[in-house]
C-alpha positions in Angstrom: 16.3 8.6 -7.5 18.9 11.2 -6.2 17.1 14.6 -6.5 16.1 15.8 -2.9 12.9 17.2 -4.3 12.0 13.7 -5.6 12.6 11.9 -2.3 10.5 15.2 -0.5 7.5 14.4 -2.8 7.3 10.6 -2.3 8.0 11.1 1.3 5.2 14.1 1.8 2.8 12.9 -0.8 2.8 9.4 -1.5 1.6 6.6 0.4 3.3 4.6 3.2 3.8 1.2 4.3 6.2 -0.2 7.0 7.6 -3.3 8.4 10.0 -4.3 10.9 13.1 -4.1 8.6 12.0 -1.1 6.0 9.3 1.5 5.5 8.5 2.5 1.9 6.7 5.9 0.6 5.4 5.4 -2.8 4.1 8.4 -5.2 2.1 6.7 -7.9 2.5 9.1 -11.0 -0.3 11.8 -11.7 -0.4 11.1 -15.4 -1.0 7.2 -16.3 0.8 7.9 -19.8 4.3 8.7 -18.6 7.2 7.5 -20.4 9.6 7.7 -17.3 10.2 4.8 -15.5 9.9 4.2 -12.0 12.1 5.5 -9.9 13.6 4.1 -6.3 15.6 5.7 -3.8 17.3 4.2 -0.6 17.5 6.0 3.0 20.0 4.3 5.0 20.6 6.3 8.1 23.5 5.8 10.8 20.8 4.3 13.2 21.1 1.5 10.9 25.0 1.1 11.6 28.2 2.0 10.9 29.5 2.7 7.1 30.1 -0.9 6.0 26.7 -1.9 7.5 24.9 0.6 5.5 26.8 0.0 2.7 25.9 -3.8 2.8 22.1 -2.9 3.7 21.8 -0.6 0.6 23.5 -3.1 -1.6 20.8 -5.8 -0.2 17.9 -3.5 -0.8 18.9 -2.5 -4.1 19.5 -6.2 -5.4 15.7 -6.9 -3.6 14.5 -4.6 -5.9 16.0 -5.0 -9.1 13.4 -7.8 -9.3 10.4 -5.9 -7.8 10.9 -2.6 -9.7 8.6 -3.8 -12.7 5.4 -3.9 -10.3 5.4 -0.1 -10.0 3.8 2.0 -12.4 5.9 4.2 -15.0 6.8 7.1 -13.2 6.6 6.4 -9.8 8.9 7.5 -7.2 9.6 5.1 -4.4 11.6 5.9 -1.3 12.7 2.8 0.9 13.9 3.9 4.6 15.7 1.2 6.2 15.1 0.3 9.8 18.0 -0.8 12.2 16.7 -4.2 12.4 17.8 -4.4 8.4 20.9 -4.5 9.4 20.6 -8.1 11.0 17.9 -9.6 8.8 18.7 -11.7 5.9 18.3 -11.2 2.5 15.0 -13.6 2.6 13.6 -11.6 5.4 14.3 -8.2 3.3 12.7 -9.7 0.4 9.5 -10.8 1.8 9.3 -7.5 4.0 9.6 -5.3 0.7 6.8 -7.9 -1.0 4.5 -7.1 1.8 4.8 -3.1 1.9 4.7 -3.3 -2.0 1.2 -5.3 -1.6 0.0 -3.1 0.7 0.8 -0.1 -1.2 -0.1 -1.0 -4.6 -3.6 -2.6 -3.2 -4.4 0.8 -1.7 -3.5 2.3 -5.1 -6.0 0.0 -7.2 -8.8 0.1 -4.8 -8.5 3.8 -3.8 -9.1 2.8 -0.2 -6.6 5.2 1.2 -6.0 8.5 -0.1 -2.5 10.3 0.3 -2.6 12.9 2.8 -0.8 16.4 2.9 0.8 16.6 6.1 1.6 20.3 5.9 -2.2 21.3 6.1 -2.7 19.1 9.5 -2.5 20.7 13.0 -1.3 18.7 16.0 -4.3 18.0 18.4 -4.2 20.4 21.4 -4.4 17.6 24.1 -6.3 17.8 27.4 -6.0 21.4 29.2 -4.8 23.2 26.3 -6.1 26.4 26.0 -7.6 27.5 22.5 
């Protein structure tokens, strides 16, 4: 996934699950009969480390997702955001964290227990002593 609109749509309207090394946002396809494959995008910010470290983390996440992308429904958008802990994590830990976030998000999608929220319509709570 490379288009900014796709990243934004998955983050804004998708389900979210996180672990110490990675946070994932998944938007399931609105139509079940789509022919497009599931797409995965990576976000590895400077908080993870320098350029060499970020590239290593990106390659490791991409490699871990190669065997897991088949779990996603056709047309789904998945954004993986690496946390700073991903830089020092082993590939086994990254894989275990990916499995946990995918399990959590896909279970929500099957049972319908958690509906995605359109965050643009939420207003912050005014807090104590705020004037209305």
